[in-house]
N, CA, C and O atoms as CSV, one atom per row, in Angstrom:
chain,resi,resn,atom,element,x,y,z
A,1,ARG,N,N,-15.211,-25.424,-44.677
A,1,ARG,CA,C,-14.387,-26.561,-45.032
A,1,ARG,C,C,-13.364,-26.788,-43.927
A,1,ARG,O,O,-12.685,-25.850,-43.511
A,2,THR,N,N,-13.250,-27.993,-43.459
A,2,THR,CA,C,-12.289,-28.313,-42.407
A,2,THR,C,C,-11.413,-29.470,-42.845
A,2,THR,O,O,-11.672,-30.117,-43.859
A,3,GLY,N,N,-10.392,-29.715,-42.078
A,3,GLY,CA,C,-9.529,-30.851,-42.380
A,3,GLY,C,C,-8.070,-30.487,-42.249
A,3,GLY,O,O,-7.711,-29.346,-41.956
A,4,LEU,N,N,-7.246,-31.478,-42.471
A,4,LEU,CA,C,-5.804,-31.329,-42.353
A,4,LEU,C,C,-5.229,-30.727,-43.622
A,4,LEU,O,O,-5.566,-31.154,-44.727
A,5,LYS,N,N,-4.358,-29.731,-43.465
A,5,LYS,CA,C,-3.647,-29.145,-44.596
A,5,LYS,C,C,-2.181,-29.509,-44.455
A,5,LYS,O,O,-1.575,-29.270,-43.410
A,6,VAL,N,N,-1.616,-30.080,-45.487
A,6,VAL,CA,C,-0.213,-30.495,-45.454
A,6,VAL,C,C,0.513,-29.854,-46.628
A,6,VAL,O,O,0.058,-29.917,-47.770
A,7,PHE,N,N,1.648,-29.239,-46.327
A,7,PHE,CA,C,2.511,-28.663,-47.355
A,7,PHE,C,C,3.866,-29.331,-47.226
A,7,PHE,O,O,4.350,-29.538,-46.113
A,8,THR,N,N,4.476,-29.666,-48.332
A,8,THR,CA,C,5.761,-30.352,-48.279
A,8,THR,C,C,6.678,-29.882,-49.399
A,8,THR,O,O,6.229,-29.366,-50.423
A,9,THR,N,N,7.952,-30.070,-49.181
A,9,THR,CA,C,8.970,-29.800,-50.188
A,9,THR,C,C,9.887,-31.008,-50.237
A,9,THR,O,O,10.295,-31.520,-49.194
A,10,ILE,N,N,10.210,-31.464,-51.423
A,10,ILE,CA,C,11.091,-32.621,-51.570
A,10,ILE,C,C,12.525,-32.137,-51.715
A,10,ILE,O,O,12.827,-31.296,-52.563
A,11,LEU,N,N,13.405,-32.676,-50.880
A,11,LEU,CA,C,14.825,-32.357,-50.951
A,11,LEU,C,C,15.519,-33.451,-51.753
A,11,LEU,O,O,15.395,-34.633,-51.434
A,12,ASP,N,N,16.242,-33.061,-52.783
A,12,ASP,CA,C,16.906,-34.032,-53.654
A,12,ASP,C,C,18.370,-34.271,-53.295
A,12,ASP,O,O,19.093,-34.905,-54.063
A,13,LYS,N,N,18.813,-33.780,-52.154
A,13,LYS,CA,C,20.208,-33.975,-51.768
A,13,LYS,C,C,20.257,-34.515,-50.340
A,13,LYS,O,O,19.276,-34.395,-49.607
A,14,PRO,N,N,21.364,-35.096,-49.939
A,14,PRO,CA,C,21.480,-35.606,-48.558
A,14,PRO,C,C,21.339,-34.478,-47.542
A,14,PRO,O,O,21.823,-33.368,-47.761
A,15,TYR,N,N,20.682,-34.769,-46.449
A,15,TYR,CA,C,20.473,-33.796,-45.381
A,15,TYR,C,C,21.498,-34.045,-44.288
A,15,TYR,O,O,21.573,-35.140,-43.730
A,16,GLN,N,N,22.282,-33.027,-43.988
A,16,GLN,CA,C,23.315,-33.157,-42.964
A,16,GLN,C,C,22.686,-32.989,-41.583
A,16,GLN,O,O,22.077,-31.958,-41.299
A,17,THR,N,N,22.829,-33.990,-40.732
A,17,THR,CA,C,22.275,-33.921,-39.386
A,17,THR,C,C,23.317,-33.392,-38.415
A,17,THR,O,O,24.515,-33.414,-38.695
A,18,GLY,N,N,22.849,-32.921,-37.282
A,18,GLY,CA,C,23.750,-32.478,-36.228
A,18,GLY,C,C,24.262,-31.060,-36.380
A,18,GLY,O,O,25.083,-30.618,-35.576
A,19,ARG,N,N,23.800,-30.332,-37.387
A,19,ARG,CA,C,24.250,-28.953,-37.562
A,19,ARG,C,C,23.564,-28.057,-36.545
A,19,ARG,O,O,22.381,-28.236,-36.252
A,20,LYS,N,N,24.287,-27.113,-36.015
A,20,LYS,CA,C,23.746,-26.167,-35.046
A,20,LYS,C,C,23.283,-24.904,-35.761
A,20,LYS,O,O,23.856,-24.495,-36.771
A,21,VAL,N,N,22.243,-24.303,-35.220
A,21,VAL,CA,C,21.717,-23.056,-35.766
A,21,VAL,C,C,22.385,-21.898,-35.038
A,21,VAL,O,O,22.531,-21.930,-33.816
A,22,ALA,N,N,22.786,-20.884,-35.778
A,22,ALA,CA,C,23.427,-19.712,-35.182
A,22,ALA,C,C,22.440,-18.993,-34.261
A,22,ALA,O,O,21.251,-18.904,-34.570
A,23,GLU,N,N,22.924,-18.490,-33.152
A,23,GLU,CA,C,22.063,-17.807,-32.176
A,23,GLU,C,C,21.362,-16.599,-32.789
A,23,GLU,O,O,20.192,-16.357,-32.494
A,24,ASP,N,N,22.056,-15.832,-33.641
A,24,ASP,CA,C,21.414,-14.664,-34.243
A,24,ASP,C,C,20.299,-15.076,-35.204
A,24,ASP,O,O,19.326,-14.341,-35.371
A,25,PHE,N,N,20.433,-16.234,-35.833
A,25,PHE,CA,C,19.372,-16.739,-36.704
A,25,PHE,C,C,18.127,-17.070,-35.881
A,25,PHE,O,O,17.016,-16.700,-36.258
A,26,LYS,N,N,18.312,-17.765,-34.759
A,26,LYS,CA,C,17.171,-18.113,-33.898
A,26,LYS,C,C,16.510,-16.864,-33.339
A,26,LYS,O,O,15.289,-16.822,-33.189
A,27,ALA,N,N,17.304,-15.847,-33.029
A,27,ALA,CA,C,16.758,-14.621,-32.443
A,27,ALA,C,C,15.941,-13.817,-33.448
A,27,ALA,O,O,15.012,-13.108,-33.062
A,28,THR,N,N,16.278,-13.921,-34.740
A,28,THR,CA,C,15.590,-13.108,-35.744
A,28,THR,C,C,14.571,-13.888,-36.571
A,28,THR,O,O,13.849,-13.287,-37.366
A,29,MET,N,N,14.491,-15.203,-36.409
A,29,MET,CA,C,13.556,-16.018,-37.184
A,29,MET,C,C,12.125,-15.709,-36.758
A,29,MET,O,O,11.805,-15.745,-35.570
A,30,THR,N,N,11.271,-15.408,-37.722
A,30,THR,CA,C,9.868,-15.121,-37.432
A,30,THR,C,C,9.103,-16.431,-37.316
A,30,THR,O,O,9.102,-17.240,-38.244
A,31,ILE,N,N,8.449,-16.641,-36.173
A,31,ILE,CA,C,7.643,-17.839,-35.957
A,31,ILE,C,C,6.215,-17.391,-35.658
A,31,ILE,O,O,5.979,-16.604,-34.741
A,32,VAL,N,N,5.274,-17.899,-36.439
A,32,VAL,CA,C,3.861,-17.562,-36.278
A,32,VAL,C,C,3.167,-18.765,-35.659
A,32,VAL,O,O,3.155,-19.849,-36.243
A,33,PHE,N,N,2.588,-18.574,-34.476
A,33,PHE,CA,C,1.923,-19.657,-33.757
A,33,PHE,C,C,0.434,-19.666,-34.057
A,33,PHE,O,O,-0.190,-18.614,-34.197
A,34,ASP,N,N,-0.127,-20.864,-34.156
A,34,ASP,CA,C,-1.549,-21.057,-34.392
A,34,ASP,C,C,-2.345,-20.586,-33.182
A,34,ASP,O,O,-1.878,-20.711,-32.049
A,35,ASP,N,N,-3.532,-20.052,-33.406
A,35,ASP,CA,C,-4.367,-19.570,-32.301
A,35,ASP,C,C,-4.923,-20.707,-31.449
A,35,ASP,O,O,-5.020,-20.570,-30.230
A,36,LEU,N,N,-5.289,-21.829,-32.071
A,36,LEU,CA,C,-5.938,-22.918,-31.350
A,36,LEU,C,C,-4.945,-23.783,-30.576
A,36,LEU,O,O,-5.143,-24.012,-29.383
A,37,LEU,N,N,-3.894,-24.265,-31.215
A,37,LEU,CA,C,-2.905,-25.134,-30.568
A,37,LEU,C,C,-1.489,-24.631,-30.872
A,37,LEU,O,O,-0.781,-25.241,-31.673
A,38,PRO,N,N,-1.076,-23.545,-30.254
A,38,PRO,CA,C,0.230,-22.964,-30.590
A,38,PRO,C,C,1.415,-23.860,-30.252
A,38,PRO,O,O,2.469,-23.737,-30.876
A,39,GLN,N,N,1.269,-24.757,-29.281
A,39,GLN,CA,C,2.391,-25.629,-28.926
A,39,GLN,C,C,2.609,-26.717,-29.977
A,39,GLN,O,O,3.683,-27.314,-30.034
A,40,TRP,N,N,1.603,-26.977,-30.807
A,40,TRP,CA,C,1.717,-27.997,-31.848
A,40,TRP,C,C,1.820,-27.394,-33.240
A,40,TRP,O,O,2.532,-27.921,-34.095
A,41,ASN,N,N,1.122,-26.305,-33.468
A,41,ASN,CA,C,1.016,-25.753,-34.815
A,41,ASN,C,C,1.685,-24.391,-34.897
A,41,ASN,O,O,1.285,-23.439,-34.227
A,42,TYR,N,N,2.696,-24.323,-35.721
A,42,TYR,CA,C,3.388,-23.054,-35.936
A,42,TYR,C,C,4.032,-23.066,-37.316
A,42,TYR,O,O,4.215,-24.119,-37.927
A,43,THR,N,N,4.365,-21.887,-37.786
A,43,THR,CA,C,5.027,-21.742,-39.073
A,43,THR,C,C,6.275,-20.908,-38.875
A,43,THR,O,O,6.210,-19.812,-38.317
A,44,ALA,N,N,7.407,-21.413,-39.324
A,44,ALA,CA,C,8.655,-20.653,-39.310
A,44,ALA,C,C,8.762,-19.956,-40.659
A,44,ALA,O,O,8.767,-20.608,-41.703
A,45,VAL,N,N,8.847,-18.634,-40.633
A,45,VAL,CA,C,8.881,-17.842,-41.859
A,45,VAL,C,C,10.322,-17.433,-42.136
A,45,VAL,O,O,10.868,-16.577,-41.439
A,46,PRO,N,N,10.947,-18.039,-43.152
A,46,PRO,CA,C,12.347,-17.706,-43.434
A,46,PRO,C,C,12.481,-16.315,-44.039
A,46,PRO,O,O,11.568,-15.813,-44.694
A,47,GLU,N,N,13.629,-15.711,-43.806
A,47,GLU,CA,C,13.928,-14.412,-44.402
A,47,GLU,C,C,14.459,-14.660,-45.806
A,47,GLU,O,O,15.339,-15.499,-46.004
A,48,VAL,N,N,13.936,-13.944,-46.763
A,48,VAL,CA,C,14.364,-14.108,-48.148
A,48,VAL,C,C,15.567,-13.209,-48.395
A,48,VAL,O,O,15.513,-12.004,-48.145
A,49,GLN,N,N,16.650,-13.797,-48.884
A,49,GLN,CA,C,17.851,-13.030,-49.197
A,49,GLN,C,C,17.947,-12.858,-50.704
A,49,GLN,O,O,17.918,-13.832,-51.456
A,50,VAL,N,N,18.061,-11.614,-51.134
A,50,VAL,CA,C,18.200,-11.316,-52.556
A,50,VAL,C,C,19.667,-11.066,-52.833
A,50,VAL,O,O,20.305,-10.228,-52.195
A,51,ILE,N,N,20.191,-11.807,-53.795
A,51,ILE,CA,C,21.624,-11.673,-54.120
A,51,ILE,C,C,21.791,-10.891,-55.400
A,51,ILE,O,O,22.917,-10.669,-55.846
């Protein structure tokens, strides 16, 4: 089976633009790149925080 797979999440609140990401967040964020087209296809895997 082939084809496009799309996953989405609907945000019900306003999205604030222009926010900067902390350097330590970028350094520790897990990014998984696709084998075929890594420059186009990747997944950012967020760290789950348990409170």
